[in-house]
matplotlib code that plots the C-alpha trace (Angstrom):
import matplotlib.pyplot as plt

x = [-31.7, -33.0, -34.0, -31.8, -32.6, -31.2, -33.8, -32.9, -34.8, -36.2, -35.9, -32.4, -30.2, -27.6, -30.2, -30.5, -31.6, -31.1, -34.3, -34.2, -37.0, -38.1, -37.5, -40.8, -42.5, -43.8, -47.3, -48.7, -47.2, -44.4, -40.7, -38.3, -34.8, -31.7, -29.9, -26.4, -24.7, -25.3, -23.2, -23.0, -22.1, -22.9, -25.8, -27.6, -27.4, -29.0, -31.8, -32.5, -32.2, -34.5, -36.6, -39.8, -39.4, -38.8, -40.4, -37.5, -38.8, -42.0, -40.3, -39.9, -42.1, -41.8, -45.3, -43.5, -42.8, -40.3, -38.4, -37.5, -35.4, -32.7, -32.6, -29.5, -28.3, -27.5, -27.5, -30.0, -30.5, -33.9, -34.3, -38.1, -40.3, -44.0, -43.6, -43.2, -40.9, -38.5, -36.2, -34.6, -30.9, -31.4, -29.5, -31.1, -29.7, -31.7, -33.0, -33.3, -33.5, -30.6, -31.7, -30.8, -34.0, -37.0, -40.5, -41.2, -44.2, -42.8, -44.8, -44.2, -41.8, -39.4, -36.2, -34.2, -36.1, -39.3, -40.9, -41.9, -45.7, -46.5, -49.4, -47.7, -44.9, -47.2, -47.0, -43.2, -40.6, -40.5, -36.7, -36.4, -39.1, -37.2, -35.0, -32.5, -32.3, -28.6, -28.5, -29.7, -26.8, -23.3, -20.6, -18.6, -21.5, -22.2, -18.5, -18.9, -21.4, -19.6, -18.6, -22.2, -23.6, -21.0, -20.3, -23.0, -25.9, -23.6, -21.9, -25.3, -26.5, -23.4, -24.3, -27.9, -26.6, -24.4, -27.3, -29.6, -27.0, -26.3, -30.0, -30.3, -27.3, -25.3, -27.7, -25.4, -22.5, -18.9, -17.8, -19.2, -18.3, -18.7, -19.1, -17.9, -15.6, -13.9, -17.3, -18.2, -21.2, -19.0, -16.1, -18.3, -20.4, -17.2, -16.1, -19.4, -19.8, -16.5, -17.5, -20.8, -18.9, -18.8, -16.1, -15.9, -13.8, -14.6, -13.7, -13.7, -14.6, -13.5, -12.2, -8.5, -7.6, -9.0, -7.5, -4.6, -7.0, -9.2, -6.2, -5.2, -8.6, -7.8, -11.5, -11.3, -9.5, -8.7, -9.4, -10.1, -10.6, -13.8, -11.8, -10.7, -14.1, -13.1, -10.4, -13.0, -13.3, -16.4, -18.2, -21.4, -21.5, -23.5, -22.9, -23.6, -24.2, -23.5, -22.7, -25.8, -23.7, -25.7, -22.7, -20.6, -23.6, -24.3, -20.6, -20.5, -23.7, -22.6, -19.2, -20.8, -23.9, -25.8, -23.3, -24.8, -26.8, -28.0, -27.5, -28.5, -29.0, -28.0, -27.0, -26.9, -23.7, -24.2, -27.4, -28.1, -28.4, -30.6, -33.9, -32.2, -30.7, -34.2, -36.1, -33.4, -33.7, -33.1, -29.6, -28.1, -28.4, -30.6, -32.6, -31.2, -33.3, -33.5, -32.0, -34.1, -32.6, -35.8, -37.4, -34.7, -34.6, -38.4, -38.0, -35.3, -37.4, -40.2, -37.8, -35.4, -37.3, -37.5, -34.2, -31.9, -30.4, -29.9, -28.0, -25.9, -25.2, -24.3, -21.8, -20.3, -20.1, -18.2, -15.7, -15.1, -14.8, -12.1, -10.2, -10.4, -10.2, -6.5, -7.4, -10.4, -10.5, -13.3, -13.8, -16.2, -17.9, -20.5, -22.9, -25.3, -22.6, -20.3, -23.3, -24.2, -20.5, -20.2, -23.6, -22.3, -19.0, -21.1, -23.1, -19.8, -18.5, -15.6, -15.8, -13.5, -14.7, -11.8, -13.4, -16.0, -17.8, -19.9, -22.0, -23.9, -26.3, -26.6]
y = [-44.1, -42.4, -38.9, -37.1, -33.7, -31.6, -29.9, -27.1, -26.1, -22.6, -21.6, -23.1, -23.2, -25.5, -28.2, -30.2, -33.6, -35.6, -36.9, -40.0, -41.2, -42.1, -40.0, -38.3, -39.5, -37.0, -36.7, -34.8, -31.3, -32.1, -32.9, -34.5, -33.2, -34.6, -31.6, -32.3, -29.7, -26.5, -23.8, -23.2, -19.6, -17.1, -16.1, -19.3, -18.3, -15.0, -16.8, -18.7, -15.7, -13.6, -16.5, -15.5, -11.8, -12.2, -15.6, -17.8, -20.7, -20.7, -21.9, -25.5, -26.0, -29.2, -29.2, -30.2, -27.6, -26.3, -27.7, -25.9, -26.3, -23.7, -22.4, -22.7, -21.9, -25.0, -27.0, -29.8, -32.4, -33.5, -37.2, -37.6, -35.4, -35.3, -32.0, -32.5, -29.5, -30.4, -33.3, -35.8, -34.8, -31.1, -29.1, -26.3, -23.4, -21.9, -21.7, -25.2, -26.7, -28.6, -31.8, -34.5, -34.4, -32.1, -32.3, -29.2, -27.8, -25.8, -22.8, -19.9, -22.2, -20.7, -21.9, -20.1, -21.2, -21.5, -20.7, -23.2, -22.7, -24.6, -22.9, -22.1, -20.2, -17.8, -15.0, -15.3, -13.0, -13.9, -13.7, -16.9, -18.8, -18.6, -21.5, -21.3, -24.0, -23.9, -25.7, -22.3, -20.4, -19.6, -22.3, -19.9, -19.7, -23.5, -24.1, -22.0, -24.1, -24.0, -20.3, -19.4, -21.1, -19.8, -16.3, -15.0, -14.7, -12.8, -10.7, -9.9, -8.7, -6.5, -5.1, -4.3, -2.7, -0.4, 0.3, 1.2, 3.6, 5.2, 5.5, 7.5, 9.8, 7.8, 9.2, 12.2, 10.2, 11.2, 7.8, 4.3, 1.7, -2.0, -4.4, -8.0, -6.5, -9.9, -11.5, -12.1, -9.8, -7.2, -7.1, -7.3, -4.3, -2.3, -3.1, -2.2, 1.0, 2.2, 1.2, 3.1, 6.3, 6.9, 9.5, 9.4, 7.1, 3.3, 1.7, -2.1, -3.1, -6.6, -9.0, -8.4, -11.7, -10.7, -7.2, -8.4, -10.4, -7.3, -5.2, -7.6, -7.3, -3.8, -2.8, -0.6, 2.7, 1.4, -1.5, -1.3, -4.0, -3.9, -2.7, 0.4, 2.0, 5.0, 5.7, 6.1, 9.6, 11.3, 12.5, 11.7, 7.9, 5.0, 1.7, -1.5, -4.0, -7.5, -9.2, -8.0, -7.5, -5.3, -4.3, -3.1, -1.2, 0.5, 1.5, 2.9, 4.9, 6.3, 7.3, 8.9, 10.3, 12.5, 11.6, 8.1, 9.0, 5.5, 1.9, -0.9, -4.2, -6.8, -10.0, -11.8, -13.9, -13.0, -14.8, -15.0, -11.2, -10.8, -10.3, -7.7, -6.1, -5.5, -4.6, -3.0, 0.5, 3.8, 4.6, 8.0, 9.0, 7.4, 4.4, 1.2, -0.2, -3.8, -4.2, -6.5, -7.0, -8.1, -4.7, -2.7, -5.3, -4.9, -1.1, -1.4, -3.9, -1.4, 1.5, -0.3, -3.4, -6.9, -8.6, -5.6, -5.1, -8.9, -9.1, -6.2, -7.9, -11.1, -9.4, -7.5, -10.6, -12.5, -9.7, -9.5, -13.3, -13.3, -10.6, -12.2, -15.9, -16.2, -15.2, -17.6, -21.3, -23.8, -27.1, -29.9, -31.9, -34.8, -36.3, -35.3, -35.3, -33.0, -30.7, -30.4, -29.8, -27.0, -25.5, -25.4, -23.7, -21.1, -20.4, -19.9, -17.6, -19.9, -20.1, -17.4, -15.3, -16.8, -20.2, -21.3, -24.4, -26.8, -29.6, -32.6, -34.8, -37.3]
z = [-8.7, -5.6, -4.5, -1.9, -0.4, 2.4, 4.6, 7.0, 10.1, 9.3, 13.0, 13.5, 10.4, 12.0, 12.3, 9.1, 7.9, 4.7, 3.1, 0.9, -1.3, -4.8, -7.8, -8.9, -12.0, -14.6, -15.9, -18.9, -19.1, -16.6, -16.7, -14.2, -13.9, -12.2, -10.5, -11.8, -9.6, -7.7, -6.1, -2.3, -1.3, 1.4, -0.8, 0.1, 3.8, 2.9, 1.1, 4.3, 6.6, 4.4, 3.4, 5.3, 4.5, 0.8, 0.1, -0.6, 1.5, -0.6, -3.8, -2.6, 0.4, 2.5, 4.0, 7.2, 9.9, 10.7, 7.7, 4.5, 1.4, 0.9, -2.7, -4.8, -8.4, -10.4, -13.6, -14.2, -16.9, -18.1, -17.5, -18.1, -20.2, -20.9, -22.7, -26.5, -27.0, -24.2, -24.8, -22.4, -22.1, -22.2, -19.7, -17.7, -15.6, -12.8, -9.2, -7.5, -4.1, -2.4, -4.0, -6.5, -8.5, -9.1, -10.8, -12.9, -14.9, -17.8, -19.1, -21.5, -23.3, -25.9, -27.5, -24.8, -21.7, -19.7, -16.4, -13.8, -13.8, -10.7, -8.9, -5.7, -7.6, -9.4, -6.8, -6.3, -8.1, -11.8, -11.9, -9.9, -11.9, -15.2, -16.4, -19.3, -21.9, -22.3, -25.7, -27.2, -25.7, -26.9, -26.7, -24.4, -21.9, -22.0, -21.1, -18.0, -16.0, -12.7, -12.9, -13.9, -10.8, -8.4, -9.6, -11.9, -9.4, -7.0, -9.8, -11.2, -7.8, -7.6, -11.1, -10.0, -6.8, -8.9, -11.2, -8.3, -6.9, -10.2, -10.9, -7.7, -8.3, -5.7, -3.0, -2.9, -1.5, -1.7, -0.6, -0.8, 1.8, 0.9, 3.8, 3.4, 0.8, 0.1, -0.8, -4.4, -4.2, -2.5, -4.9, -8.0, -6.7, -6.2, -9.8, -11.3, -9.2, -10.6, -14.2, -13.7, -13.2, -9.4, -8.8, -5.0, -2.9, -2.7, 0.6, 1.2, 4.8, 5.7, 8.3, 9.2, 7.7, 4.3, 3.9, 1.7, -0.6, -0.9, -1.8, -4.6, -6.2, -7.5, -7.2, -4.1, -3.4, 0.1, 2.4, 6.2, 8.8, 10.7, 13.8, 11.9, 11.2, 13.3, 10.6, 7.9, 6.6, 7.9, 4.7, 2.9, 2.7, 1.2, 3.0, 1.2, 4.0, 2.8, 6.1, 8.0, 11.1, 13.4, 15.5, 12.5, 11.0, 14.3, 14.8, 11.2, 11.6, 14.9, 13.4, 10.4, 12.1, 9.6, 6.9, 6.7, 3.6, 2.7, 3.9, 1.6, 3.4, 0.8, 2.6, 5.9, 6.3, 10.0, 9.7, 13.5, 13.6, 10.6, 12.5, 14.6, 11.5, 10.1, 13.2, 15.4, 17.0, 15.2, 14.1, 13.4, 9.7, 7.2, 8.1, 6.6, 3.7, 2.3, -1.2, -3.4, -6.9, -8.6, -7.9, -9.7, -12.5, -13.0, -13.0, -15.8, -17.7, -17.8, -18.9, -21.2, -22.4, -20.8, -20.3, -21.3, -17.8, -17.4, -20.7, -19.6, -16.2, -17.9, -20.2, -17.3, -15.2, -17.9, -18.2, -14.5, -14.2, -16.9, -15.1, -11.7, -12.5, -11.6, -8.1, -7.7, -7.2, -8.0, -6.0, -6.3, -3.5, -3.5, -1.1, 1.7, 4.4, 2.4, 1.7, 5.3, 6.3, 3.8, 4.9, 8.5, 7.3, 5.4, 8.6, 10.4, 7.7, 7.0, 3.2, 1.7, -1.2, -3.1, -3.0, -5.5, -4.2, -6.4, -4.9, -6.2, -4.3, -7.2]

ax = plt.figure().add_subplot(projection="3d")
ax.plot(x, y, z, "-o")
ax.set_aspect("equal")
plt.show()
Protein backbone atom coordinates (compact mmCIF):
# COMPACT_ATOMS: atom_id res chain seq x y z
CA UNK A 1 0.00 0.00 0.00
CA UNK A 2 1.52 3.31 -1.10
CA UNK A 3 0.61 6.97 -1.03
CA UNK A 4 -0.25 8.69 -4.33
CA UNK A 5 -0.96 12.41 -4.67
CA UNK A 6 -1.44 14.81 -7.57
CA UNK A 7 0.28 18.16 -7.13
CA UNK A 8 -0.50 21.21 -9.29
CA UNK A 9 1.76 24.18 -10.02
CA UNK A 10 -0.03 27.13 -8.38
CA UNK A 11 1.28 29.47 -11.09
CA UNK A 12 0.51 27.17 -14.06
CA UNK A 13 -2.40 24.78 -13.47
CA UNK A 14 -1.54 22.70 -16.53
CA UNK A 15 1.72 21.63 -14.90
CA UNK A 16 1.19 18.66 -12.61
CA UNK A 17 3.18 15.88 -11.02
CA UNK A 18 2.31 12.61 -9.34
CA UNK A 19 3.89 12.09 -5.92
CA UNK A 20 4.43 8.57 -4.59
CA UNK A 21 5.49 7.71 -1.06
CA UNK A 22 4.69 5.85 2.12
CA UNK A 23 1.27 5.97 3.76
CA UNK A 24 1.52 8.09 6.94
CA UNK A 25 1.39 6.40 10.35
CA UNK A 26 -0.89 7.70 13.09
CA UNK A 27 0.15 8.73 16.59
CA UNK A 28 -1.95 9.38 19.67
CA UNK A 29 -4.97 11.52 18.76
CA UNK A 30 -4.60 10.94 15.02
CA UNK A 31 -6.24 8.80 12.35
CA UNK A 32 -5.16 7.74 8.87
CA UNK A 33 -7.79 7.51 6.15
CA UNK A 34 -7.73 5.99 2.68
CA UNK A 35 -9.50 8.40 0.34
CA UNK A 36 -11.76 5.94 -1.42
CA UNK A 37 -13.01 8.32 -4.13
CA UNK A 38 -13.55 11.98 -4.89
CA UNK A 39 -15.41 14.09 -7.43
CA UNK A 40 -13.75 16.16 -10.13
CA UNK A 41 -15.82 19.14 -11.30
CA UNK A 42 -15.29 22.70 -12.53
CA UNK A 43 -15.60 23.63 -8.86
CA UNK A 44 -12.10 22.23 -8.28
CA UNK A 45 -10.69 24.61 -10.90
CA UNK A 46 -12.36 27.45 -9.00
CA UNK A 47 -10.70 26.26 -5.78
CA UNK A 48 -7.33 26.49 -7.54
CA UNK A 49 -8.01 29.84 -9.22
CA UNK A 50 -9.21 31.46 -6.00
CA UNK A 51 -6.81 29.46 -3.84
CA UNK A 52 -4.61 32.37 -2.81
CA UNK A 53 -7.51 34.80 -2.48
CA UNK A 54 -9.76 32.55 -0.37
CA UNK A 55 -7.23 30.21 1.22
CA UNK A 56 -7.92 26.88 -0.51
CA UNK A 57 -4.22 26.13 -1.07
CA UNK A 58 -3.66 26.38 2.69
CA UNK A 59 -5.73 23.32 3.63
CA UNK A 60 -3.10 20.86 2.39
CA UNK A 61 0.22 22.70 1.95
CA UNK A 62 3.12 20.94 0.23
CA UNK A 63 5.94 23.07 1.70
CA UNK A 64 7.44 22.97 -1.79
CA UNK A 65 6.95 26.02 -4.02
CA UNK A 66 5.24 26.42 -6.43
CA UNK A 67 3.33 23.19 -5.84
CA UNK A 68 -0.09 22.86 -4.22
CA UNK A 69 -2.78 20.26 -3.62
CA UNK A 70 -6.16 21.02 -5.19
CA UNK A 71 -9.05 20.43 -2.80
CA UNK A 72 -11.86 17.99 -3.66
CA UNK A 73 -15.01 16.57 -2.05
CA UNK A 74 -14.75 12.87 -1.35
CA UNK A 75 -15.38 9.75 0.71
CA UNK A 76 -12.66 8.22 2.89
CA UNK A 77 -12.35 5.13 5.06
CA UNK A 78 -10.52 5.04 8.39
CA UNK A 79 -7.67 2.50 8.11
CA UNK A 80 -5.71 3.36 11.28
CA UNK A 81 -7.01 5.06 14.42
CA UNK A 82 -5.36 6.27 17.62
CA UNK A 83 -8.62 7.95 18.66
CA UNK A 84 -10.72 5.66 20.92
CA UNK A 85 -14.11 6.94 19.69
CA UNK A 86 -13.30 6.55 15.97
CA UNK A 87 -13.14 3.01 14.59
CA UNK A 88 -11.23 1.50 11.72
CA UNK A 89 -13.66 0.94 8.85
CA UNK A 90 -15.71 4.10 9.41
CA UNK A 91 -16.53 6.11 6.30
CA UNK A 92 -16.18 9.89 6.21
CA UNK A 93 -17.43 12.59 3.84
CA UNK A 94 -15.62 15.89 3.46
CA UNK A 95 -12.95 18.12 1.97
CA UNK A 96 -9.80 16.24 0.92
CA UNK A 97 -6.75 16.69 -1.31
CA UNK A 98 -6.31 14.83 -4.61
CA UNK A 99 -4.67 11.95 -2.79
CA UNK A 100 -4.98 8.29 -1.85
CA UNK A 101 -4.38 8.72 1.90
CA UNK A 102 -4.42 11.42 4.58
CA UNK A 103 -3.36 11.88 8.20
CA UNK A 104 -6.02 13.70 10.27
CA UNK A 105 -6.34 15.06 13.83
CA UNK A 106 -10.01 14.77 14.86
CA UNK A 107 -11.36 17.39 17.27
CA UNK A 108 -14.84 18.37 18.52
CA UNK A 109 -15.86 14.75 17.97
CA UNK A 110 -19.55 13.83 18.00
CA UNK A 111 -21.56 10.89 16.70
CA UNK A 112 -22.23 12.81 13.48
CA UNK A 113 -18.73 14.08 12.73
CA UNK A 114 -15.60 15.96 13.76
CA UNK A 115 -13.34 18.79 12.65
CA UNK A 116 -9.76 18.35 11.52
CA UNK A 117 -7.96 20.18 14.34
CA UNK A 118 -4.52 20.48 12.77
CA UNK A 119 -2.98 23.79 13.76
CA UNK A 120 -2.58 25.22 10.26
CA UNK A 121 -6.32 24.79 9.59
CA UNK A 122 -7.60 26.76 12.58
CA UNK A 123 -7.84 30.09 10.73
CA UNK A 124 -9.52 28.60 7.64
CA UNK A 125 -13.30 28.58 7.01
CA UNK A 126 -14.93 26.14 9.43
CA UNK A 127 -17.26 24.74 6.75
CA UNK A 128 -14.33 22.98 5.07
CA UNK A 129 -12.85 21.60 8.29
CA UNK A 130 -15.93 19.53 9.15
CA UNK A 131 -16.14 15.81 8.31
CA UNK A 132 -19.30 13.72 8.43
CA UNK A 133 -19.23 10.26 9.99
CA UNK A 134 -21.64 8.64 7.58
CA UNK A 135 -22.55 5.70 9.84
CA UNK A 136 -24.74 8.15 11.80
CA UNK A 137 -26.66 9.23 8.69
CA UNK A 138 -29.77 7.92 6.97
CA UNK A 139 -29.55 4.86 4.76
CA UNK A 140 -30.78 7.03 1.87
CA UNK A 141 -27.86 9.43 2.21
CA UNK A 142 -25.29 6.65 2.68
CA UNK A 143 -26.46 5.12 -0.59
CA UNK A 144 -25.70 8.38 -2.43
CA UNK A 145 -21.93 8.61 -1.94
CA UNK A 146 -21.09 9.45 -5.56
CA UNK A 147 -23.95 11.92 -5.98
CA UNK A 148 -23.06 13.57 -2.68
CA UNK A 149 -19.46 14.18 -3.79
CA UNK A 150 -20.33 15.36 -7.31
CA UNK A 151 -23.52 17.33 -6.95
CA UNK A 152 -24.10 18.36 -3.34
CA UNK A 153 -21.23 20.88 -2.93
CA UNK A 154 -22.38 22.57 -6.16
CA UNK A 155 -26.12 22.35 -5.48
CA UNK A 156 -25.56 23.67 -1.97
CA UNK A 157 -23.59 26.58 -3.42
CA UNK A 158 -26.57 27.22 -5.70
CA UNK A 159 -28.88 27.12 -2.67
CA UNK A 160 -26.76 29.66 -0.76
CA UNK A 161 -26.60 31.95 -3.83
CA UNK A 162 -30.40 31.92 -3.97
CA UNK A 163 -30.58 32.58 -0.22
CA UNK A 164 -28.18 35.53 -0.48
CA UNK A 165 -30.20 37.07 -3.31
CA UNK A 166 -33.51 36.55 -1.48
CA UNK A 167 -31.96 37.93 1.71
CA UNK A 168 -31.16 41.14 -0.22
CA UNK A 169 -34.57 41.45 -1.92
CA UNK A 170 -32.98 40.30 -5.19
CA UNK A 171 -30.95 43.56 -5.25
CA UNK A 172 -33.97 45.15 -6.92
CA UNK A 173 -33.59 42.99 -10.03
CA UNK A 174 -36.33 42.34 -12.57
CA UNK A 175 -34.26 39.60 -14.17
CA UNK A 176 -31.47 37.28 -13.08
CA UNK A 177 -28.93 36.05 -15.63
CA UNK A 178 -26.98 32.89 -14.80
CA UNK A 179 -23.68 32.41 -16.63
CA UNK A 180 -22.43 28.86 -17.27
CA UNK A 181 -26.10 27.94 -17.16
CA UNK A 182 -25.36 24.30 -18.00
CA UNK A 183 -23.05 23.92 -14.98
CA UNK A 184 -24.24 22.14 -11.87
CA UNK A 185 -23.87 25.31 -9.80
CA UNK A 186 -25.69 27.30 -12.47
CA UNK A 187 -28.75 25.13 -12.94
CA UNK A 188 -29.13 24.49 -9.22
CA UNK A 189 -28.95 28.23 -8.48
CA UNK A 190 -31.71 28.80 -11.06
CA UNK A 191 -33.89 26.10 -9.50
CA UNK A 192 -33.49 27.46 -5.98
CA UNK A 193 -33.97 31.09 -7.04
CA UNK A 194 -37.36 30.10 -8.45
CA UNK A 195 -38.22 28.12 -5.31
CA UNK A 196 -37.27 31.12 -3.16
CA UNK A 197 -39.99 33.16 -4.86
CA UNK A 198 -38.22 35.33 -7.45
CA UNK A 199 -40.94 36.63 -9.75
CA UNK A 200 -38.80 38.19 -12.49
CA UNK A 201 -37.33 36.45 -15.53
CA UNK A 202 -34.54 33.90 -15.20
CA UNK A 203 -32.16 33.68 -18.16
CA UNK A 204 -29.52 31.01 -18.69
CA UNK A 205 -26.39 32.16 -20.53
CA UNK A 206 -24.34 29.32 -22.00
CA UNK A 207 -22.20 28.09 -24.87
CA UNK A 208 -24.13 27.54 -28.11
CA UNK A 209 -23.48 23.78 -27.86
CA UNK A 210 -25.22 23.66 -24.46
CA UNK A 211 -28.39 25.63 -25.24
CA UNK A 212 -30.53 22.55 -25.90
CA UNK A 213 -29.39 20.88 -22.63
CA UNK A 214 -30.17 24.07 -20.68
CA UNK A 215 -33.65 24.15 -22.22
CA UNK A 216 -34.34 20.55 -21.12
CA UNK A 217 -33.52 21.43 -17.49
CA UNK A 218 -36.80 23.33 -17.12
CA UNK A 219 -35.20 25.72 -14.64
CA UNK A 220 -34.85 28.83 -16.80
CA UNK A 221 -37.43 31.01 -18.53
CA UNK A 222 -35.10 31.27 -21.53
CA UNK A 223 -31.61 30.30 -22.66
CA UNK A 224 -29.20 32.46 -24.65
CA UNK A 225 -25.83 31.63 -26.19
CA UNK A 226 -22.96 33.90 -25.19
CA UNK A 227 -23.03 35.43 -28.66
CA UNK A 228 -26.61 36.59 -28.12
CA UNK A 229 -26.04 38.91 -25.15
CA UNK A 230 -27.30 41.90 -27.17
CA UNK A 231 -30.72 40.18 -27.34
CA UNK A 232 -31.02 40.30 -23.55
CA UNK A 233 -33.77 42.59 -22.35
CA UNK A 234 -32.27 45.75 -20.85
CA UNK A 235 -33.79 45.99 -17.39
CA UNK A 236 -32.59 45.81 -13.78
CA UNK A 237 -30.41 42.68 -13.71
CA UNK A 238 -28.39 40.51 -11.36
CA UNK A 239 -25.65 38.47 -13.08
CA UNK A 240 -24.42 35.28 -11.46
CA UNK A 241 -20.99 34.86 -13.02
CA UNK A 242 -19.95 31.23 -12.71
CA UNK A 243 -17.47 31.05 -15.59
CA UNK A 244 -15.42 34.10 -14.62
CA UNK A 245 -15.12 35.06 -18.29
CA UNK A 246 -13.98 38.70 -18.28
CA UNK A 247 -15.02 39.31 -21.90
CA UNK A 248 -18.57 38.02 -21.36
CA UNK A 249 -18.95 40.00 -18.16
CA UNK A 250 -17.69 43.16 -19.86
CA UNK A 251 -20.12 42.76 -22.77
CA UNK A 252 -23.00 42.16 -20.39
CA UNK A 253 -22.21 45.22 -18.26
CA UNK A 254 -21.77 47.44 -21.30
CA UNK A 255 -25.09 46.18 -22.73
CA UNK A 256 -26.98 46.72 -19.46
CA UNK A 257 -25.08 49.84 -18.32
CA UNK A 258 -26.82 51.23 -15.20
CA UNK A 259 -29.22 48.26 -15.19
CA UNK A 260 -26.35 46.00 -14.07
CA UNK A 261 -27.58 46.04 -10.47
CA UNK A 262 -25.29 43.36 -9.07
CA UNK A 263 -22.75 40.84 -10.37
CA UNK A 264 -21.76 37.94 -8.12
CA UNK A 265 -18.49 36.26 -9.10
CA UNK A 266 -18.98 32.64 -8.14
CA UNK A 267 -16.61 30.53 -10.20
CA UNK A 268 -13.69 30.49 -12.55
CA UNK A 269 -13.98 27.81 -15.20
CA UNK A 270 -12.19 30.40 -17.34
CA UNK A 271 -9.35 30.07 -14.84
CA UNK A 272 -6.76 31.89 -16.94
CA UNK A 273 -8.79 35.11 -16.64
CA UNK A 274 -9.52 34.94 -12.95
CA UNK A 275 -6.96 37.50 -11.84
CA UNK A 276 -8.21 39.88 -14.48
CA UNK A 277 -11.77 39.20 -13.38
CA UNK A 278 -11.02 40.32 -9.86
CA UNK A 279 -8.69 43.21 -10.62
CA UNK A 280 -9.93 44.45 -14.01
CA UNK A 281 -10.93 48.04 -14.78
CA UNK A 282 -14.25 49.66 -13.83
CA UNK A 283 -17.34 48.45 -15.67
CA UNK A 284 -20.67 50.25 -16.22
CA UNK A 285 -23.17 49.48 -13.46
CA UNK A 286 -22.42 47.94 -10.09
CA UNK A 287 -18.90 46.72 -9.39
CA UNK A 288 -18.70 42.91 -9.44
CA UNK A 289 -18.34 41.27 -6.02
CA UNK A 290 -16.88 37.92 -5.00
CA UNK A 291 -19.44 35.41 -3.72
CA UNK A 292 -18.17 33.37 -0.76
CA UNK A 293 -20.70 30.81 0.48
CA UNK A 294 -19.28 30.42 4.02
CA UNK A 295 -19.98 34.11 4.75
CA UNK A 296 -23.71 33.74 4.03
CA UNK A 297 -23.81 30.39 5.86
CA UNK A 298 -22.24 31.98 8.95
CA UNK A 299 -24.80 34.82 8.78
CA UNK A 300 -27.68 32.33 8.69
CA UNK A 301 -26.11 30.20 11.45
CA UNK A 302 -26.15 33.30 13.66
CA UNK A 303 -29.76 34.15 12.72
CA UNK A 304 -31.36 30.71 12.51
CA UNK A 305 -29.11 28.46 14.58
CA UNK A 306 -26.05 26.48 13.58
CA UNK A 307 -26.61 24.02 10.77
CA UNK A 308 -30.17 25.06 9.85
CA UNK A 309 -29.31 26.46 6.41
CA UNK A 310 -27.11 23.45 5.63
CA UNK A 311 -29.92 21.04 6.50
CA UNK A 312 -32.25 23.04 4.24
CA UNK A 313 -29.65 22.95 1.47
CA UNK A 314 -29.19 19.18 1.82
CA UNK A 315 -32.93 18.54 1.60
CA UNK A 316 -33.29 20.82 -1.43
CA UNK A 317 -30.27 19.21 -3.11
CA UNK A 318 -31.69 15.72 -2.68
CA UNK A 319 -35.01 16.82 -4.21
CA UNK A 320 -33.27 18.45 -7.17
CA UNK A 321 -31.06 15.43 -7.75
CA UNK A 322 -34.08 13.14 -7.83
CA UNK A 323 -35.75 15.38 -10.40
CA UNK A 324 -32.73 15.73 -12.66
CA UNK A 325 -31.09 12.29 -12.28
CA UNK A 326 -32.46 11.00 -15.64
CA UNK A 327 -30.51 13.81 -17.37
CA UNK A 328 -27.21 13.24 -15.54
CA UNK A 329 -24.55 10.53 -15.87
CA UNK A 330 -21.97 9.28 -13.35
CA UNK A 331 -18.65 7.77 -14.45
CA UNK A 332 -15.72 6.29 -12.50
CA UNK A 333 -11.99 6.62 -13.22
CA UNK A 334 -8.86 5.36 -11.47
CA UNK A 335 -5.17 6.19 -11.32
CA UNK A 336 -2.88 9.21 -11.46
CA UNK A 337 -2.78 9.36 -15.27
CA UNK A 338 -6.58 9.43 -15.57
CA UNK A 339 -6.77 12.06 -12.83
CA UNK A 340 -4.35 14.35 -14.68
CA UNK A 341 -6.20 13.85 -17.98
CA UNK A 342 -9.51 14.83 -16.39
CA UNK A 343 -7.91 17.81 -14.65
CA UNK A 344 -6.63 19.03 -18.02
CA UNK A 345 -10.11 18.53 -19.53
CA UNK A 346 -11.63 20.64 -16.74
CA UNK A 347 -9.07 23.38 -17.42
CA UNK A 348 -10.19 23.34 -21.06
CA UNK A 349 -13.86 23.47 -20.01
CA UNK A 350 -14.40 20.14 -21.77
CA UNK A 351 -16.42 18.34 -19.06
CA UNK A 352 -20.15 18.89 -19.59
CA UNK A 353 -22.43 19.71 -16.67
CA UNK A 354 -24.30 16.51 -17.55
CA UNK A 355 -21.27 14.40 -16.56
CA UNK A 356 -20.53 13.46 -12.99
CA UNK A 357 -16.91 12.32 -12.64
CA UNK A 358 -15.62 10.21 -9.73
CA UNK A 359 -11.92 9.48 -9.30
CA UNK A 360 -9.80 7.22 -7.11
CA UNK A 361 -6.03 7.25 -6.65
CA UNK A 362 -5.99 4.10 -4.54
